[in-house]
PyMOL commands that place a pseudoatom at each C-alpha (Angstrom):
pseudoatom trace, name=CA, resn=MET, resi=1, chain=A, elem=C, hetatm=0, pos=[225.781, 80.165, 230.155]
pseudoatom trace, name=CA, resn=ALA, resi=2, chain=A, elem=C, hetatm=0, pos=[228.525, 82.759, 229.768]
pseudoatom trace, name=CA, resn=GLU, resi=3, chain=A, elem=C, hetatm=0, pos=[226.492, 85.391, 231.599]
pseudoatom trace, name=CA, resn=ALA, resi=4, chain=A, elem=C, hetatm=0, pos=[225.710, 82.996, 234.457]
pseudoatom trace, name=CA, resn=ALA, resi=5, chain=A, elem=C, hetatm=0, pos=[229.371, 81.976, 234.736]
pseudoatom trace, name=CA, resn=LEU, resi=6, chain=A, elem=C, hetatm=0, pos=[230.467, 85.624, 234.853]
pseudoatom trace, name=CA, resn=ARG, resi=7, chain=A, elem=C, hetatm=0, pos=[227.867, 86.482, 237.501]
pseudoatom trace, name=CA, resn=GLY, resi=8, chain=A, elem=C, hetatm=0, pos=[228.860, 83.432, 239.540]
pseudoatom trace, name=CA, resn=ALA, resi=9, chain=A, elem=C, hetatm=0, pos=[232.552, 84.293, 239.344]
pseudoatom trace, name=CA, resn=GLN, resi=10, chain=A, elem=C, hetatm=0, pos=[231.863, 87.842, 240.544]
pseudoatom trace, name=CA, resn=ALA, resi=11, chain=A, elem=C, hetatm=0, pos=[229.725, 86.480, 243.394]
pseudoatom trace, name=CA, resn=THR, resi=12, chain=A, elem=C, hetatm=0, pos=[232.675, 84.503, 244.751]
pseudoatom trace, name=CA, resn=ALA, resi=13, chain=A, elem=C, hetatm=0, pos=[234.245, 87.789, 245.902]
pseudoatom trace, name=CA, resn=ALA, resi=14, chain=A, elem=C, hetatm=0, pos=[231.843, 87.860, 248.844]
pseudoatom trace, name=CA, resn=VAL, resi=15, chain=A, elem=C, hetatm=0, pos=[232.589, 84.295, 249.964]
pseudoatom trace, name=CA, resn=ARG, resi=16, chain=A, elem=C, hetatm=0, pos=[235.355, 83.226, 252.361]
pseudoatom trace, name=CA, resn=ALA, resi=17, chain=A, elem=C, hetatm=0, pos=[237.258, 80.205, 251.075]
pseudoatom trace, name=CA, resn=ARG, resi=18, chain=A, elem=C, hetatm=0, pos=[237.151, 77.181, 253.351]
pseudoatom trace, name=CA, resn=ARG, resi=19, chain=A, elem=C, hetatm=0, pos=[239.136, 74.741, 251.224]
pseudoatom trace, name=CA, resn=GLY, resi=20, chain=A, elem=C, hetatm=0, pos=[242.198, 74.817, 248.987]
pseudoatom trace, name=CA, resn=ARG, resi=21, chain=A, elem=C, hetatm=0, pos=[244.988, 77.364, 248.877]
pseudoatom trace, name=CA, resn=ALA, resi=22, chain=A, elem=C, hetatm=0, pos=[242.666, 80.328, 249.345]
pseudoatom trace, name=CA, resn=SER, resi=23, chain=A, elem=C, hetatm=0, pos=[241.668, 78.983, 252.768]
pseudoatom trace, name=CA, resn=TYR, resi=24, chain=A, elem=C, hetatm=0, pos=[245.106, 79.980, 254.075]
pseudoatom trace, name=CA, resn=VAL, resi=25, chain=A, elem=C, hetatm=0, pos=[244.411, 83.612, 253.209]
pseudoatom trace, name=CA, resn=GLY, resi=26, chain=A, elem=C, hetatm=0, pos=[241.150, 83.625, 255.175]
pseudoatom trace, name=CA, resn=GLU, resi=27, chain=A, elem=C, hetatm=0, pos=[239.295, 86.915, 255.537]
pseudoatom trace, name=CA, resn=ARG, resi=28, chain=A, elem=C, hetatm=0, pos=[241.847, 88.796, 253.420]
pseudoatom trace, name=CA, resn=ALA, resi=29, chain=A, elem=C, hetatm=0, pos=[240.541, 87.061, 250.290]
pseudoatom trace, name=CA, resn=ILE, resi=30, chain=A, elem=C, hetatm=0, pos=[237.075, 88.566, 250.687]
pseudoatom trace, name=CA, resn=GLY, resi=31, chain=A, elem=C, hetatm=0, pos=[236.607, 91.168, 247.980]
pseudoatom trace, name=CA, resn=SER, resi=32, chain=A, elem=C, hetatm=0, pos=[238.621, 89.269, 245.362]
pseudoatom trace, name=CA, resn=PRO, resi=33, chain=A, elem=C, hetatm=0, pos=[236.849, 86.852, 243.009]
pseudoatom trace, name=CA, resn=ASP, resi=34, chain=A, elem=C, hetatm=0, pos=[238.074, 83.267, 242.968]
pseudoatom trace, name=CA, resn=PRO, resi=35, chain=A, elem=C, hetatm=0, pos=[240.680, 82.888, 240.190]
pseudoatom trace, name=CA, resn=GLY, resi=36, chain=A, elem=C, hetatm=0, pos=[239.411, 79.445, 239.195]
pseudoatom trace, name=CA, resn=ALA, resi=37, chain=A, elem=C, hetatm=0, pos=[235.864, 80.718, 238.833]
pseudoatom trace, name=CA, resn=LEU, resi=38, chain=A, elem=C, hetatm=0, pos=[237.130, 83.578, 236.666]
pseudoatom trace, name=CA, resn=ASP, resi=39, chain=A, elem=C, hetatm=0, pos=[239.046, 81.090, 234.501]
pseudoatom trace, name=CA, resn=ILE, resi=40, chain=A, elem=C, hetatm=0, pos=[235.944, 79.028, 233.857]
pseudoatom trace, name=CA, resn=ALA, resi=41, chain=A, elem=C, hetatm=0, pos=[233.871, 82.164, 233.191]
pseudoatom trace, name=CA, resn=LEU, resi=42, chain=A, elem=C, hetatm=0, pos=[236.504, 83.267, 230.686]
pseudoatom trace, name=CA, resn=LEU, resi=43, chain=A, elem=C, hetatm=0, pos=[236.295, 79.883, 228.978]
pseudoatom trace, name=CA, resn=PHE, resi=44, chain=A, elem=C, hetatm=0, pos=[232.513, 80.192, 228.615]
pseudoatom trace, name=CA, resn=TRP, resi=45, chain=A, elem=C, hetatm=0, pos=[232.769, 83.826, 227.478]
pseudoatom trace, name=CA, resn=CYS, resi=46, chain=A, elem=C, hetatm=0, pos=[235.334, 82.911, 224.783]
pseudoatom trace, name=CA, resn=ARG, resi=47, chain=A, elem=C, hetatm=0, pos=[233.106, 80.109, 223.567]
pseudoatom trace, name=CA, resn=ALA, resi=48, chain=A, elem=C, hetatm=0, pos=[230.149, 82.495, 223.399]
pseudoatom trace, name=CA, resn=ARG, resi=49, chain=A, elem=C, hetatm=0, pos=[232.242, 85.030, 221.498]
pseudoatom trace, name=CA, resn=VAL, resi=50, chain=A, elem=C, hetatm=0, pos=[233.218, 82.435, 218.887]
pseudoatom trace, name=CA, resn=ALA, resi=51, chain=A, elem=C, hetatm=0, pos=[229.525, 81.623, 218.502]
pseudoatom trace, name=CA, resn=GLY, resi=52, chain=A, elem=C, hetatm=0, pos=[228.705, 85.342, 218.234]
pseudoatom trace, name=CA, resn=ASP, resi=53, chain=A, elem=C, hetatm=0, pos=[226.712, 85.415, 221.486]
pseudoatom trace, name=CA, resn=ALA, resi=54, chain=A, elem=C, hetatm=0, pos=[229.215, 87.012, 223.892]
pseudoatom trace, name=CA, resn=PRO, resi=55, chain=A, elem=C, hetatm=0, pos=[227.506, 89.157, 226.560]
pseudoatom trace, name=CA, resn=GLY, resi=56, chain=A, elem=C, hetatm=0, pos=[229.279, 92.491, 225.967]
pseudoatom trace, name=CA, resn=GLY, resi=57, chain=A, elem=C, hetatm=0, pos=[232.994, 93.084, 226.151]
pseudoatom trace, name=CA, resn=LEU, resi=58, chain=A, elem=C, hetatm=0, pos=[235.056, 90.911, 228.440]
pseudoatom trace, name=CA, resn=ALA, resi=59, chain=A, elem=C, hetatm=0, pos=[236.478, 93.928, 230.273]
pseudoatom trace, name=CA, resn=ASP, resi=60, chain=A, elem=C, hetatm=0, pos=[232.901, 94.836, 231.284]
pseudoatom trace, name=CA, resn=HIS, resi=61, chain=A, elem=C, hetatm=0, pos=[232.748, 91.704, 233.430]
pseudoatom trace, name=CA, resn=LEU, resi=62, chain=A, elem=C, hetatm=0, pos=[236.223, 91.453, 234.955]
pseudoatom trace, name=CA, resn=PRO, resi=63, chain=A, elem=C, hetatm=0, pos=[237.380, 93.197, 238.124]
pseudoatom trace, name=CA, resn=ALA, resi=64, chain=A, elem=C, hetatm=0, pos=[239.526, 96.273, 237.592]
pseudoatom trace, name=CA, resn=ALA, resi=65, chain=A, elem=C, hetatm=0, pos=[243.255, 95.728, 237.920]
pseudoatom trace, name=CA, resn=GLY, resi=66, chain=A, elem=C, hetatm=0, pos=[244.369, 96.268, 241.485]
pseudoatom trace, name=CA, resn=SER, resi=67, chain=A, elem=C, hetatm=0, pos=[240.804, 96.420, 242.813]
pseudoatom trace, name=CA, resn=ARG, resi=68, chain=A, elem=C, hetatm=0, pos=[239.734, 94.531, 245.877]
for i in range(1, 68): cmd.bond("trace and resi %d" % i, "trace and resi %d" % (i + 1))
show_as sticks, trace
zoom trace
Protein backbone atom coordinates (compact mmCIF):
# COMPACT_ATOMS: atom_id res chain seq x y z
CA MET A 1 0.00 0.00 0.00
CA ALA A 2 2.82 2.40 0.83
CA GLU A 3 4.43 1.92 -2.57
CA ALA A 4 1.11 2.49 -4.37
CA ALA A 5 0.42 5.62 -2.32
CA LEU A 6 3.89 7.01 -3.11
CA ARG A 7 3.50 6.28 -6.82
CA GLY A 8 0.04 7.85 -6.83
CA ALA A 9 1.27 10.97 -5.04
CA GLN A 10 4.08 11.39 -7.57
CA ALA A 11 1.60 10.92 -10.43
CA THR A 12 -0.43 13.91 -9.26
CA ALA A 13 2.38 16.20 -10.48
CA ALA A 14 1.18 15.70 -14.05
CA VAL A 15 -2.46 16.53 -13.28
CA ARG A 16 -4.03 20.01 -13.33
CA ALA A 17 -6.21 20.62 -10.28
CA ARG A 18 -9.83 21.39 -11.05
CA ARG A 19 -11.16 21.70 -7.51
CA GLY A 20 -10.01 23.13 -4.19
CA ARG A 21 -7.32 25.71 -3.53
CA ALA A 22 -4.96 24.31 -6.15
CA SER A 23 -7.51 25.10 -8.86
CA TYR A 24 -6.71 28.80 -8.43
CA VAL A 25 -3.09 28.16 -9.38
CA GLY A 26 -4.09 26.42 -12.62
CA GLU A 27 -1.33 25.40 -15.02
CA ARG A 28 1.41 26.66 -12.70
CA ALA A 29 0.77 23.73 -10.34
CA ILE A 30 1.70 21.17 -12.99
CA GLY A 31 5.03 19.64 -12.03
CA SER A 32 4.37 19.78 -8.28
CA PRO A 33 2.78 16.79 -6.54
CA ASP A 34 -0.42 17.42 -4.61
CA PRO A 35 0.46 18.14 -0.96
CA GLY A 36 -2.52 16.17 0.35
CA ALA A 37 -1.56 13.12 -1.67
CA LEU A 38 1.99 13.37 -0.32
CA ASP A 39 0.62 13.60 3.24
CA ILE A 40 -1.37 10.41 2.83
CA ALA A 41 1.58 8.65 1.17
CA LEU A 42 3.75 9.69 4.11
CA LEU A 43 1.18 8.26 6.51
CA PHE A 44 1.22 4.90 4.71
CA TRP A 45 5.03 4.92 4.46
CA CYS A 46 5.38 5.59 8.22
CA ARG A 47 2.98 2.76 8.97
CA ALA A 48 4.97 0.43 6.73
CA ARG A 49 8.21 1.49 8.42
CA VAL A 50 6.80 0.67 11.86
CA ALA A 51 5.82 -2.74 10.51
CA GLY A 52 9.30 -3.17 8.99
CA ASP A 53 8.03 -3.16 5.40
CA ALA A 54 8.91 0.39 4.28
CA PRO A 55 9.81 0.56 0.56
CA GLY A 56 13.29 2.11 0.79
CA GLY A 57 14.14 5.42 2.38
CA LEU A 58 11.51 8.12 2.44
CA ALA A 59 13.81 10.61 0.70
CA ASP A 60 13.96 8.21 -2.27
CA HIS A 61 10.27 8.86 -2.93
CA LEU A 62 9.84 12.56 -2.21
CA PRO A 63 10.46 15.38 -4.67
CA ALA A 64 13.72 17.26 -4.21
CA ALA A 65 13.46 20.53 -2.33
CA GLY A 66 12.82 23.39 -4.70
CA SER A 67 12.14 21.07 -7.65
CA ARG A 68 9.20 21.56 -9.94
